[in-house]
DRENPA-3360 file (N, C-alpha, C; in nm, 2 decimals, always signed):
BEGIN
1 = XXXXXXXX = -3.85/+4.38/-1.09/-3.75/+4.39/-1.03/-3.63/+4.22/-0.96 ~ -3.76/+4.19/-0.91/-3.84/+4.05/-0.83/-3.77/+3.92/-0.95 ~ -3.87/+3.94/-1.11/-3.81/+3.82/-1.21/-3.66/+3.89/-1.24 ~ -3.54/+3.98/-1.22/-3.45/+4.00/-1.26/-3.38/+3.91/-1.12 ~ -3.43/+3.96/-1.03/-3.35/+3.83/-0.92/-3.35/+3.74/-0.95 ~ -3.43/+3.68/-0.95/-3.46/+3.55/-1.00/-3.36/+3.42/-1.07 ~ -3.44/+3.51/-1.18/-3.40/+3.49/-1.31/-3.24/+3.53/-1.29 ~ -3.15/+3.66/-1.24/-3.04/+3.66/-1.18/-2.95/+3.47/-1.10;
9 = XXXXXXXX = -2.99/+3.46/-1.02/-2.96/+3.32/-0.91/-3.02/+3.20/-1.04 ~ -3.10/+3.19/-1.13/-3.08/+3.05/-1.21/-2.91/+3.02/-1.27 ~ -2.93/+3.20/-1.38/-2.86/+3.19/-1.41/-2.72/+3.17/-1.31 ~ -2.66/+3.23/-1.25/-2.57/+3.19/-1.16/-2.54/+3.05/-1.10 ~ -2.60/+2.99/-1.11/-2.66/+2.86/-1.10/-2.55/+2.79/-1.20 ~ -2.64/+2.86/-1.28/-2.58/+2.81/-1.43/-2.42/+2.76/-1.45 ~ -2.38/+2.91/-1.43/-2.28/+3.00/-1.49/-2.19/+2.90/-1.44 ~ -2.19/+2.87/-1.27/-2.13/+2.79/-1.17/-2.12/+2.64/-1.17;
17 = XXXXXXXX = -2.26/+2.60/-1.27/-2.22/+2.49/-1.25/-2.20/+2.38/-1.31 ~ -2.13/+2.54/-1.46/-2.06/+2.48/-1.58/-1.92/+2.49/-1.54 ~ -1.85/+2.49/-1.39/-1.71/+2.56/-1.37/-1.72/+2.35/-1.26 ~ -1.81/+2.37/-1.27/-1.78/+2.19/-1.10/-1.86/+2.09/-1.21 ~ -1.87/+2.16/-1.34/-2.00/+1.99/-1.35/-1.90/+1.87/-1.37 ~ -1.78/+1.82/-1.39/-1.70/+1.73/-1.44/-1.67/+1.69/-1.23 ~ -1.75/+1.74/-1.15/-1.73/+1.73/-1.01/-1.85/+1.62/-0.94 ~ -1.96/+1.68/-1.09/-2.12/+1.65/-1.05/-2.21/+1.62/-1.12;
25 = XXXXXXXX = -2.20/+1.51/-1.17/-2.25/+1.47/-1.27/-2.35/+1.43/-1.32 ~ -2.50/+1.47/-1.18/-2.65/+1.47/-1.19/-2.69/+1.59/-1.26 ~ -2.73/+1.58/-1.36/-2.76/+1.70/-1.47/-2.92/+1.77/-1.38 ~ -2.97/+1.68/-1.34/-3.04/+1.74/-1.27/-3.06/+1.79/-1.18 ~ -2.98/+1.88/-1.11/-2.94/+1.91/-0.97/-2.98/+2.10/-1.05 ~ -2.97/+2.10/-1.18/-3.05/+2.25/-1.21/-3.19/+2.23/-1.26 ~ -3.24/+2.13/-1.23/-3.35/+2.10/-1.22/-3.47/+2.31/-1.16 ~ -3.42/+2.30/-1.02/-3.50/+2.39/-0.97/-3.41/+2.56/-1.04;
33 = XXXXXXXX = -3.30/+2.62/-1.07/-3.19/+2.63/-1.11/-3.30/+2.70/-1.23 ~ -3.39/+2.54/-1.32/-3.45/+2.63/-1.45/-3.59/+2.61/-1.38 ~ -3.63/+2.60/-1.34/-3.78/+2.65/-1.30/-3.76/+2.79/-1.20 ~ -3.67/+2.81/-1.13/-3.68/+2.93/-1.10/-3.66/+3.06/-1.22 ~ -3.60/+3.02/-1.30/-3.58/+3.10/-1.37/-3.68/+3.11/-1.46 ~ -3.75/+3.04/-1.51/-3.88/+3.01/-1.56/-4.00/+3.09/-1.47 ~ -4.00/+3.07/-1.34/-4.08/+3.20/-1.27/-4.07/+3.25/-1.29 ~ -3.92/+3.35/-1.25/-3.84/+3.48/-1.26/-3.91/+3.56/-1.40;
41 = XXXXXXXX = -3.92/+3.44/-1.50/-3.97/+3.53/-1.66/-4.13/+3.53/-1.64 ~ -4.18/+3.42/-1.61/-4.40/+3.52/-1.59/-4.42/+3.57/-1.46 ~ -4.34/+3.60/-1.32/-4.31/+3.80/-1.25/-4.33/+3.87/-1.33 ~ -4.32/+3.88/-1.45/-4.31/+3.99/-1.49/-4.45/+4.05/-1.57 ~ -4.53/+3.91/-1.65/-4.63/+3.89/-1.70/-4.73/+3.92/-1.58 ~ -4.69/+3.82/-1.53/-4.81/+3.83/-1.31/-4.85/+3.98/-1.32 ~ -4.73/+3.97/-1.34/-4.72/+4.13/-1.21/-4.80/+4.25/-1.27 ~ -4.82/+4.28/-1.43/-4.88/+4.36/-1.51/-5.04/+4.28/-1.55;
49 = XXXXXXXX = -5.09/+4.17/-1.42/-5.22/+4.09/-1.46/-5.25/+4.17/-1.33 ~ -5.20/+4.14/-1.17/-5.19/+4.18/-1.10/-5.22/+4.38/-1.11 ~ -5.19/+4.46/-1.19/-5.16/+4.57/-1.16/-5.30/+4.61/-1.19 ~ -5.36/+4.56/-1.34/-5.43/+4.62/-1.47/-5.57/+4.57/-1.29 ~ -5.54/+4.46/-1.30/-5.68/+4.42/-1.19/-5.69/+4.48/-1.10 ~ -5.62/+4.53/-0.98/-5.69/+4.63/-0.92/-5.69/+4.76/-0.97 ~ -5.63/+4.77/-1.06/-5.68/+4.96/-1.04/-5.84/+4.98/-1.15 ~ -5.83/+4.86/-1.24/-5.99/+4.83/-1.28/-6.08/+4.74/-1.20;
57 = XXXXXXXX = -6.06/+4.72/-1.05/-6.12/+4.65/-0.98/-6.20/+4.53/-1.04 ~ -6.09/+4.42/-1.11/-6.19/+4.36/-1.18/-6.16/+4.22/-1.09 ~ -6.26/+4.23/-1.06/-6.29/+4.05/-0.88/-6.29/+3.90/-1.04 ~ -6.22/+3.86/-1.16/-6.25/+3.85/-1.28/-6.08/+3.80/-1.27 ~ -6.06/+3.98/-1.29/-5.88/+4.01/-1.31/-5.83/+3.96/-1.15 ~ -5.88/+3.98/-1.09/-5.79/+3.97/-0.95/-5.81/+3.80/-0.86 ~ -5.93/+3.78/-0.91/-5.92/+3.60/-0.93/-5.85/+3.50/-0.93 ~ -5.81/+3.58/-1.09/-5.68/+3.50/-1.20/-5.56/+3.56/-1.16;
65 = XXXXXXXX = -5.54/+3.69/-1.08/-5.43/+3.65/-1.04/-5.44/+3.61/-0.92 ~ -5.47/+3.62/-0.79/-5.48/+3.53/-0.67/-5.43/+3.35/-0.75 ~ -5.52/+3.32/-0.78/-5.48/+3.18/-0.87/-5.34/+3.16/-0.92 ~ -5.31/+3.25/-0.99/-5.14/+3.27/-1.07/-5.10/+3.26/-0.97 ~ -5.10/+3.36/-0.89/-5.00/+3.37/-0.80/-4.94/+3.26/-0.62 ~ -5.09/+3.15/-0.65/-5.12/+3.01/-0.57/-5.04/+2.92/-0.63 ~ -5.00/+2.96/-0.73/-5.02/+2.87/-0.86/-4.83/+2.87/-0.87 ~ -4.79/+2.94/-0.85/-4.63/+3.02/-0.81/-4.58/+3.00/-0.72;
73 = XXXXXXXX = -4.63/+3.00/-0.65/-4.64/+2.99/-0.44/-4.56/+2.84/-0.39 ~ -4.69/+2.82/-0.48/-4.69/+2.61/-0.45/-4.54/+2.59/-0.53 ~ -4.46/+2.64/-0.67/-4.32/+2.66/-0.74/-4.28/+2.63/-0.62 ~ -4.28/+2.72/-0.62/-4.18/+2.74/-0.52/-4.10/+2.74/-0.46 ~ -4.23/+2.65/-0.29/-4.21/+2.52/-0.27/-4.15/+2.45/-0.28 ~ -4.17/+2.36/-0.40/-4.13/+2.28/-0.46/-3.93/+2.29/-0.48 ~ -3.94/+2.41/-0.51/-3.80/+2.43/-0.57/-3.72/+2.38/-0.46 ~ -3.78/+2.45/-0.32/-3.70/+2.43/-0.21/-3.70/+2.30/-0.12;
81 = XXXXXXXX = -3.77/+2.24/-0.22/-3.84/+2.12/-0.16/-3.67/+2.02/-0.30 ~ -3.69/+2.07/-0.37/-3.62/+2.03/-0.53/-3.40/+2.03/-0.47 ~ -3.43/+2.17/-0.42/-3.33/+2.27/-0.33/-3.21/+2.16/-0.22 ~ -3.30/+2.19/-0.11/-3.26/+2.06/+0.01/-3.23/+1.97/-0.11 ~ -3.36/+1.86/-0.14/-3.30/+1.65/-0.18/-3.17/+1.69/-0.24 ~ -3.15/+1.78/-0.40/-3.04/+1.73/-0.41/-2.85/+1.82/-0.28 ~ -2.88/+1.94/-0.29/-2.85/+1.96/-0.15/-2.77/+1.86/-0.08 ~ -2.92/+1.80/-0.05/-2.81/+1.62/+0.00/-2.71/+1.54/-0.08;
89 = XXXXXXXX = -2.76/+1.57/-0.22/-2.71/+1.44/-0.26/-2.60/+1.49/-0.35 ~ -2.52/+1.64/-0.26/-2.42/+1.69/-0.34/-2.31/+1.59/-0.30 ~ -2.25/+1.55/-0.12/-2.15/+1.55/-0.10/-2.12/+1.41/-0.15 ~ -2.22/+1.28/-0.22/-2.22/+1.15/-0.21/-2.15/+1.13/-0.43 ~ -2.21/+1.28/-0.40/-2.20/+1.26/-0.61/-2.06/+1.31/-0.62 ~ -2.00/+1.40/-0.61/-1.90/+1.46/-0.57/-1.77/+1.33/-0.55 ~ -1.79/+1.29/-0.45/-1.75/+1.21/-0.35/-1.72/+1.06/-0.51 ~ -1.80/+1.06/-0.60/-1.80/+0.91/-0.69/-1.76/+0.97/-0.79;
97 = XXXXXXXX = -1.74/+1.13/-0.89/-1.66/+1.13/-0.96/-1.59/+1.17/-0.90 ~ -1.51/+1.22/-0.87/-1.36/+1.30/-0.83/-1.24/+1.21/-0.83 ~ -1.28/+1.11/-0.84/-1.13/+1.05/-0.84/-1.12/+0.98/-1.02 ~ -1.20/+0.98/-1.01/-1.17/+0.99/-1.22/-1.17/+1.10/-1.23 ~ -1.25/+1.25/-1.25/-1.13/+1.34/-1.27/-1.06/+1.34/-1.27 ~ -1.00/+1.29/-1.13/-0.79/+1.34/-1.16/-0.78/+1.19/-1.21 ~ -0.75/+1.06/-1.20/-0.72/+1.00/-1.32/-0.75/+1.00/-1.41 ~ -0.75/+1.12/-1.51/-0.82/+1.10/-1.64/-0.72/+1.25/-1.65;
105 = XXXXXXXX = -0.70/+1.33/-1.54/-0.62/+1.48/-1.63/-0.44/+1.39/-1.66 ~ -0.47/+1.47/-1.77/-0.32/+1.49/-1.89/-0.26/+1.63/-1.91 ~ -0.29/+1.72/-1.79/-0.20/+1.81/-1.79/-0.23/+1.95/-1.90 ~ -0.28/+1.92/-2.00/-0.28/+2.06/-2.11/-0.38/+2.09/-2.13 ~ -0.39/+2.16/-2.14/-0.50/+2.24/-2.13/-0.59/+2.25/-2.23 ~ -0.61/+2.16/-2.38/-0.73/+2.18/-2.45/-0.79/+2.03/-2.35 ~ -0.78/+2.01/-2.26/-0.85/+1.90/-2.23/-0.95/+1.96/-2.08 ~ -1.04/+1.92/-2.12/-1.20/+1.99/-2.01/-1.19/+1.92/-1.93;
113 = XXXXXXXX = -1.12/+1.81/-1.90/-1.08/+1.80/-1.76/-0.95/+1.83/-1.66 ~ -0.91/+1.79/-1.73/-0.78/+1.89/-1.72/-0.78/+2.09/-1.64 ~ -0.86/+2.15/-1.75/-0.92/+2.22/-1.67/-0.99/+2.27/-1.62 ~ -1.05/+2.18/-1.57/-1.17/+2.17/-1.49/-1.08/+2.24/-1.32 ~ -0.97/+2.06/-1.37/-0.90/+2.09/-1.22/-0.81/+2.18/-1.17 ~ -0.73/+2.27/-1.23/-0.65/+2.31/-1.26/-0.75/+2.47/-1.25 ~ -0.83/+2.43/-1.26/-1.02/+2.59/-1.25/-1.00/+2.58/-1.11 ~ -1.09/+2.46/-0.98/-1.10/+2.47/-0.89/-0.95/+2.49/-0.83;
121 = XXXXXXXX = -0.86/+2.40/-0.88/-0.72/+2.45/-0.76/-0.70/+2.57/-0.76 ~ -0.69/+2.66/-0.86/-0.65/+2.80/-0.85/-0.77/+2.86/-0.73 ~ -0.87/+2.84/-0.76/-1.00/+2.95/-0.71/-1.07/+2.88/-0.58 ~ -1.04/+2.78/-0.53/-1.06/+2.77/-0.40/-0.94/+2.70/-0.30 ~ -0.85/+2.75/-0.45/-0.66/+2.72/-0.30/-0.66/+2.60/-0.25 ~ -0.70/+2.44/-0.34/-0.67/+2.31/-0.29/-0.57/+2.28/-0.35 ~ -0.49/+2.15/-0.34/-0.47/+2.02/-0.42/-0.51/+1.91/-0.33 ~ -0.50/+1.82/-0.50/-0.58/+1.75/-0.47/-0.74/+1.68/-0.43;
129 = XXXXXXXX = -0.71/+1.59/-0.41/-0.88/+1.54/-0.30/-0.90/+1.55/-0.22 ~ -0.78/+1.52/-0.07/-0.78/+1.51/+0.02/-0.65/+1.66/+0.05 ~ -0.54/+1.60/+0.03/-0.47/+1.63/+0.06/-0.36/+1.68/-0.09 ~ -0.21/+1.76/-0.12/-0.14/+1.77/-0.20/-0.05/+1.55/-0.33 ~ -0.09/+1.46/-0.16/+0.00/+1.40/-0.15/-0.10/+1.29/-0.23 ~ -0.17/+1.30/-0.30/-0.31/+1.15/-0.37/-0.28/+1.25/-0.45 ~ -0.20/+1.33/-0.56/-0.14/+1.32/-0.66/-0.09/+1.21/-0.70 ~ -0.01/+1.19/-0.58/+0.10/+1.05/-0.62/+0.03/+0.93/-0.67;
137 = XXXXXXXX = -0.07/+0.95/-0.61/-0.14/+0.75/-0.77/-0.26/+0.78/-0.80 ~ -0.19/+0.97/-0.92/-0.21/+0.93/-1.01/-0.15/+0.93/-1.17 ~ -0.22/+0.88/-1.27/-0.22/+0.82/-1.42/-0.08/+1.00/-1.46 ~ -0.09/+1.03/-1.42/-0.05/+1.18/-1.51/+0.14/+1.18/-1.40 ~ +0.07/+1.17/-1.27/+0.20/+1.16/-1.18/+0.29/+1.06/-1.21 ~ +0.29/+0.97/-1.25/+0.35/+0.83/-1.31/+0.40/+0.82/-1.40 ~ +0.34/+0.90/-1.47/+0.36/+0.90/-1.63/+0.48/+1.06/-1.61 ~ +0.52/+1.13/-1.53/+0.53/+1.23/-1.56/+0.67/+1.19/-1.46;
145 = XXXXXXXX = +0.69/+1.16/-1.43/+0.80/+1.12/-1.33/+0.89/+1.20/-1.32 ~ +0.85/+1.36/-1.24/+0.93/+1.38/-1.23/+0.91/+1.49/-1.07 ~ +0.84/+1.36/-0.98/+0.80/+1.35/-0.85/+0.72/+1.52/-0.84 ~ +0.65/+1.58/-0.91/+0.55/+1.70/-0.89/+0.43/+1.74/-0.93 ~ +0.38/+1.77/-0.91/+0.22/+1.87/-0.87/+0.21/+1.94/-0.99 ~ +0.05/+1.94/-1.09/+0.07/+2.04/-1.12/+0.03/+2.24/-1.06 ~ +0.09/+2.33/-1.06/+0.17/+2.42/-1.08/+0.00/+2.46/-1.02 ~ -0.07/+2.41/-1.06/-0.20/+2.50/-0.99/-0.24/+2.48/-0.89;
153 = XXXXXXXX = -0.18/+2.42/-0.81/-0.17/+2.34/-0.62/-0.04/+2.47/-0.55 ~ -0.01/+2.61/-0.67/+0.08/+2.67/-0.62/-0.01/+2.78/-0.51 ~ +0.05/+2.81/-0.44/+0.03/+2.89/-0.34/+0.05/+3.04/-0.47 ~ -0.13/+3.10/-0.47/-0.10/+3.23/-0.52/+0.03/+3.36/-0.51 ~ -0.02/+3.34/-0.38/+0.19/+3.43/-0.34/+0.30/+3.43/-0.45 ~ +0.33/+3.30/-0.46/+0.45/+3.26/-0.52/+0.52/+3.21/-0.58 ~ +0.53/+3.24/-0.69/+0.61/+3.30/-0.82/+0.71/+3.21/-0.89 ~ +0.79/+3.21/-0.76/+0.84/+3.09/-0.82/+0.88/+2.97/-0.76;
161 = XXXXXXXX = +0.72/+2.93/-0.76/+0.67/+2.75/-0.75/+0.71/+2.66/-0.87 ~ +0.69/+2.55/-0.88/+0.76/+2.44/-0.98/+0.67/+2.34/-0.96 ~ +0.54/+2.36/-0.83/+0.52/+2.20/-0.78/+0.55/+2.16/-0.75 ~ +0.71/+2.16/-0.66/+0.80/+2.03/-0.67/+0.79/+1.97/-0.49 ~ +0.74/+1.83/-0.47/+0.67/+1.84/-0.35/+0.83/+1.77/-0.25 ~ +0.88/+1.83/-0.29/+1.05/+1.86/-0.25/+1.02/+1.94/-0.14 ~ +0.90/+2.04/-0.16/+0.89/+2.18/-0.06/+0.75/+2.18/-0.14 ~ +0.63/+2.10/-0.04/+0.53/+2.12/-0.01/+0.50/+2.25/+0.11;
169 = XXXXXXXX = +0.52/+2.30/+0.13/+0.52/+2.43/+0.21/+0.50/+2.51/+0.10 ~ +0.51/+2.53/-0.08/+0.51/+2.64/-0.18/+0.32/+2.54/-0.20 ~ +0.25/+2.42/-0.15/+0.17/+2.44/-0.24/+0.07/+2.45/-0.11 ~ -0.08/+2.46/-0.14/-0.17/+2.42/-0.09/-0.24/+2.24/-0.01 ~ -0.17/+2.32/+0.11/-0.24/+2.23/+0.25/-0.34/+2.10/+0.25 ~ -0.45/+2.23/+0.22/-0.60/+2.18/+0.23/-0.66/+2.04/+0.07 ~ -0.75/+2.05/+0.07/-0.77/+1.93/-0.01/-0.92/+2.01/-0.15 ~ -0.95/+1.97/-0.20/-1.01/+2.01/-0.27/-1.21/+1.95/-0.27;
177 = XXXXXXXX = -1.18/+1.80/-0.22/-1.36/+1.71/-0.25/-1.42/+1.84/-0.10 ~ -1.37/+1.87/+0.00/-1.43/+1.85/+0.09/-1.51/+2.03/+0.02 ~ -1.42/+2.13/-0.02/-1.45/+2.26/-0.12/-1.51/+2.26/-0.14 ~ -1.48/+2.13/-0.27/-1.63/+2.16/-0.35/-1.73/+2.13/-0.38 ~ -1.74/+2.02/-0.23/-1.93/+1.99/-0.21/-1.97/+2.13/-0.18 ~ -1.81/+2.20/-0.04/-1.93/+2.32/+0.00/-1.92/+2.45/-0.08 ~ -1.87/+2.45/-0.21/-1.95/+2.57/-0.28/-2.08/+2.53/-0.32 ~ -2.07/+2.42/-0.38/-2.17/+2.34/-0.45/-2.30/+2.34/-0.43;
185 = XXXXXXXX = -2.29/+2.32/-0.22/-2.41/+2.34/-0.08/-2.48/+2.45/-0.07 ~ -2.33/+2.53/-0.12/-2.34/+2.72/-0.14/-2.46/+2.81/-0.18 ~ -2.38/+2.78/-0.33/-2.49/+2.74/-0.44/-2.63/+2.69/-0.49 ~ -2.66/+2.58/-0.41/-2.82/+2.55/-0.36/-2.82/+2.63/-0.28 ~ -2.80/+2.67/-0.16/-2.83/+2.75/-0.07/-2.93/+2.91/-0.05 ~ -2.87/+2.97/-0.24/-2.89/+3.06/-0.25/-2.99/+3.01/-0.32 ~ -3.03/+2.88/-0.42/-3.19/+2.89/-0.44/-3.29/+2.89/-0.39 ~ -3.27/+2.82/-0.25/-3.34/+2.78/-0.16/-3.43/+2.93/-0.09;
193 = XXXXXXXX = -3.29/+3.02/-0.07/-3.31/+3.12/-0.07/-3.40/+3.22/-0.10 ~ -3.34/+3.24/-0.23/-3.46/+3.28/-0.36/-3.54/+3.25/-0.35 ~ -3.60/+3.16/-0.36/-3.78/+3.07/-0.34/-3.79/+3.13/-0.22 ~ -3.77/+3.10/-0.12/-3.83/+3.15/+0.03/-3.81/+3.24/+0.02 ~ -3.79/+3.34/-0.02/-3.80/+3.50/-0.03/-3.90/+3.50/-0.13 ~ -3.90/+3.46/-0.26/-4.05/+3.52/-0.30/-4.14/+3.44/-0.24 ~ -4.16/+3.32/-0.18/-4.27/+3.25/-0.19/-4.32/+3.33/-0.08 ~ -4.23/+3.42/+0.03/-4.30/+3.46/+0.10/-4.40/+3.62/+0.03;
201 = XXXXXXXX = -4.34/+3.69/-0.05/-4.34/+3.80/-0.17/-4.48/+3.77/-0.18 ~ -4.53/+3.64/-0.24/-4.55/+3.58/-0.34/-4.77/+3.59/-0.25 ~ -4.70/+3.52/-0.09/-4.81/+3.52/-0.02/-4.80/+3.61/+0.04 ~ -4.76/+3.77/+0.08/-4.83/+3.91/+0.07/-4.87/+3.95/-0.11 ~ -4.85/+3.89/-0.17/-5.01/+3.94/-0.34/-5.06/+3.84/-0.28 ~ -5.10/+3.74/-0.27/-5.21/+3.69/-0.27/-5.34/+3.74/-0.15 ~ -5.29/+3.81/+0.01/-5.31/+3.82/+0.05/-5.44/+3.92/+0.04 ~ -5.30/+4.06/+0.01/-5.38/+4.17/-0.05/-5.43/+4.16/-0.14;
209 = XXXXXXXX = -5.47/+4.04/-0.23/-5.58/+4.04/-0.33/-5.67/+4.01/-0.35 ~ -5.67/+3.95/-0.21/-5.82/+3.89/-0.15/-5.88/+3.95/-0.07 ~ -5.81/+4.08/+0.05/-5.88/+4.20/+0.07/-5.92/+4.27/-0.02 ~ -5.88/+4.29/-0.10/-5.94/+4.41/-0.25/-6.03/+4.31/-0.28 ~ -6.06/+4.15/-0.30/-6.22/+4.09/-0.32/-6.30/+4.10/-0.28 ~ -6.25/+4.13/-0.11/-6.34/+4.05/-0.02/-6.39/+4.18/+0.01 ~ -6.38/+4.30/+0.02/-6.41/+4.45/+0.01/-6.42/+4.44/-0.11 ~ -6.43/+4.39/-0.18/-6.53/+4.43/-0.32/-6.66/+4.34/-0.33;
217 = XXXXXXXX = -6.68/+4.25/-0.28/-6.76/+4.16/-0.26/-6.87/+4.21/-0.13 ~ -6.85/+4.29/-0.09/-6.92/+4.31/+0.04/-7.01/+4.47/+0.01 ~ -6.89/+4.48/-0.08/-6.95/+4.69/-0.10/-6.92/+4.66/-0.24 ~ -7.01/+4.62/-0.37/-7.04/+4.71/-0.51/-6.96/+4.79/-0.55 ~ -7.04/+4.86/-0.44/-7.00/+5.05/-0.48/-6.81/+5.11/-0.46 ~ -6.77/+5.04/-0.38/-6.64/+5.06/-0.34/-6.56/+5.00/-0.47 ~ -6.49/+5.15/-0.45/-6.37/+5.19/-0.56/-6.23/+5.25/-0.51 ~ -6.12/+5.18/-0.61/-5.96/+5.25/-0.48/-5.96/+5.35/-0.57;
225 = XXXXXXXX = -5.93/+5.36/-0.44/-5.87/+5.60/-0.44/-5.76/+5.63/-0.57 ~ -5.78/+5.66/-0.70/-5.64/+5.66/-0.74/-5.78/+5.75/-0.83 ~ -5.66/+5.79/-0.92/-5.68/+5.93/-1.03/-5.73/+5.98/-1.03 ~ -5.84/+6.10/-0.97/-5.95/+6.17/-1.03/-6.07/+6.06/-1.00 ~ -6.02/+5.93/-0.91/-6.12/+5.91/-0.86/-6.15/+5.95/-0.67 ~ -6.29/+5.88/-0.68/-6.35/+5.92/-0.47/-6.36/+5.80/-0.46 ~ -6.41/+5.73/-0.27/-6.44/+5.66/-0.24/-6.66/+5.67/-0.30 ~ -6.70/+5.56/-0.33/-6.81/+5.56/-0.28/-6.88/+5.55/-0.18;
% end
């Protein structure tokens, strides 16, 4: 279950990043997600090693299990640190790229940048960078000369909205930059919290394995109570 949850969180980050990648050009932001997917994949194997070592009371197996858990724990701490580093960079990255993305808008669906802007404006219910008036400074607005913004700026509850700036009450009033930053920071927090939660679980696993190892060292005749077994 733990492995599945970690892989799900990592995959969610990848999928969401794909929707916002035009606004955030630093692909290194995906490093924490890559690491957390790799850790999730390894957790299943690690769990099998731990179960077998505990049932067999193998000192070598338990020691190996503890070492692997320690390495995983360190990796998850690294994920948390990287998550906080990249979370802090989100605002600067978005601020650096969003103007270029809006200037590249041409209103055609096949264009990736145009699809990204329309998607973000509909999903986050926003319009423009800071507000809908930002569209007046774009190349697309000057070329169309119809004094309107894209239909993705129209409020979802209105069916007759044309995007005209003469009816600003029909448009989303909030700008997209702040909402994109907030969304990306939330995504990074999912990675951070997942890594912290499972780092705590790894710590508990190491503690339990160490207790078994210590009891085994003090009493070589000690055996776990398993089916058909007794305490010596």
